[in-house]
N, C-alpha and C positions, 0 to 999 in steps of 0.2 A: 238199163242196169249201170253204176258207175261200180267199181270198185277202189276203196281204200288200202293202201300197203302199210302196215304197221309192222313192229319188230317187239316180241319180247323174248328174252334171253337168247338171243342172236338166233335167234328162229322167224322167218318171214311169214307174216300171215294175210290174206287175202281176205277184208271182212266187205262182205256187199252193204252199198250205200243206197236202198232203197230210192227211187224216187217220189217226190208227193203226189200223193193219190187223190184227192179232194181239193175242187175248186168252189168254195162258198161266197155268192155275191149277195153283197147286202144292196137293198135297193137305197135309192137317194132319200133322203129326211123330206125335201121336198121336191114336188112332184116336177120333172124338167121337158121339154118339150120333146114331141114321140118318144115319151118313154117306153109305153105299150109297144109300141113297134119295134122298137131297139131291144125289148126283152122278149119279141117273138123272136127276131133275129139271134137271140143268143141260143135261146132255147133249140132252135135250129142247128145252130154249131155244135153242140152238146152240152151246156150247161144244165147240171142235175141238180144244182143247193142255189135255190133263190131265196133269202129272207125278208121276208116280206116286214120292213122296219119305216112305219109309217107312224110316230107318234101324235101326230096333231091330226090324224084323220080318226074319226069316229067309228063305232059299228057297220052301221048304214054305209060310211064313205068306204071302209073297207070292202063291204061287200060288193059294191059300185067297181071298184078297183079290178075284184078278182072276176066278175063278171066280163070284163073286157079283154078279159087272159083267155084263148082258146082251152076249152075242158081238156084236152089232152094234154097240157102242159102242168095242170094242176096237182098234179101228184109230183109236181118236183119242187114244189111252195111250202115254205115253213114258214108260221105268223109269230112273230114277237108279241102282239097283244090280240086281243078278245079269242084267246087258245078257243072258246067254244065253236070258232069258224069253221072249224073241223068236224063238227057236225053238219053243216050245210052244205060244205065244199070238200069232195076228194082230196084232201093236200096232203104231202108227205110227212108233216110235224108241224109239232109246236116247240118255241124255242123260251127258256126262262130269261128275262135279263136279271142280274145280280141282286137287286134288290126284291124282285119277285120271287128266286129263289127261297131268298131267307125267309118270304112272306108265307109262304107255303108249301116247302118240301125242309126246311130243316129242323122242323120237329112233325111226327106224326100226323096226317091228314088225311081226309078223304077227297081229295082233292080232285083228282082224277075219276069218282063216280060222276061227274057230269057227263062227262061223254062218251056217246052212246058203243064207240068200237075203237081203239087205240091199236088194237091187233094188227101189226107191220109198220106203224109210224114211228118215225122216229122224234127222240125227246134229249133236247141240246142245253147248254147253259151257256151263260158267259162268265168270265172271270179274270180278274186283274192280278191275282197274287199265286205263282205256283202252288204253292205251300197248301192255299185252300184249296185248290185244285186238286191237289194229291190228297188230302185227307176228308173230301167231301163222301160222304157215305152212300148217297143215291148214284145210280148205275146208271152214268146220260151213255147216250148213243156216241156222242163225240162233246167237246169243251171248245169254245171259243176261248182264247187267251190275249190280250192284248195291253199296252202296247207294244210289242216285239221292236220294230222301227217306229220313227217320226211319223206321223199320222200325216197324211197328203190331203183328207178331207178337213182336218180338225186343227187349229193352228195351237201351237202352244202343249200338244199331247206328245210328249218325248218319248222315245223308244227308251224300252230297257235290255235291249237283247236277252232277253229269256234262253236258258237252255234246257230245255224238257227231255235229254234225252234218258234219265235216269225215273221217269215217271212211266210208268205201264199203264198208258189211258191212251185214245183217242185225242190226240189236242190238236185245232186248228189254230194257225197264228194271224192273229191282226195287227194293222198298224203297219204303215208305210210298201205295203207291197207293189212290185214291180217286177217286169218280164227279167229285170237284173238283177233281182237279189232271191229268185225262186231257191236256187242252190244255198243261199244263207240259211232259209227257213228246213230245208232239208237238212244242211247239215247240225243245227240246233236240237233235231229231231223232232221236229213236227211231221206229221203225215200228212198236213194239207195248209191253204190260206185260206182267210178271208178277206175279201177286197171289197172295197168302196170306190174311195177317191182314183186308184188305179184304174179302172173301169169309166165310172162316169165322169170323170174330168176330163178323159180323153176326148182329142177331136174325132177319134174313131173308135167309138166303144167295143163295136163288132169286133175288128182287124187286134183290137189290144187283146181281148179273150181268147182270140184262135191262137194268137203268138203264145200266151200264155198256159194256154188248154196245150198247146205242141211241145212247150217245153215240161210238161210233168215229167 
C-alpha cells in the first residue's frame, strides 16, 4: 500500500492509496490460436474474473467453448450473452452490456425468474458515462467503465480519463490497460481494471498477466 502526503491547514496527513484489487480479462472477440490452452494457464496463474464475450457465437457454440474449459475454472467465468448458460454451467455470474441493461433492468421486470439459482453469483454491467453509472439504481456487484485510456484492441476508441474518486461504487476501468499505467487507474479511483488487448495482443499473454497481477 502506498501513502500519499496531503497538507490541509498546515497539517500533514497520510492518506492510504489502496492498490487495485481486481483484474477482469475480456475474451478476444474472435477465437485465437491456442486460446483455451492460454486461458487454462491464465487461470493457473490466478485469473479470477474471465468475461466470456463472443458476440458471433450462438448458444451451442458458447456451450462447446465452455465444455473445453476445465470445470474447476467455470466459477471464474462471467457470460455476456445467453445468460441462461448459468443454469447449465456453474459459472461466476452474468454481465449486462449497456443496451441489454436498458432493455431488461431499467424498468421493473421479472428477468431473473428464468434462472434456477442466482445465489452467490455476480451481476455486473458496462457503462460509458460516469453520470449514468452513478445514478443507476440497480445494485451491481461491479461496473465496467470505458474508455479510460485509448483502446489497444479498438481503433479510434479514444480515452477520456474518467476520474471516479467521488463515486461510491465498485468501478473497473477499461481502455488502454497496460502494466505501465496501473497506477493511473488507481489514482483515478478505480478498484480494478478490465483488460483485453493488453493481454491478448501480447506476444506472451500469460507473462503479461503475471506482471500485471504482481503490480496490483
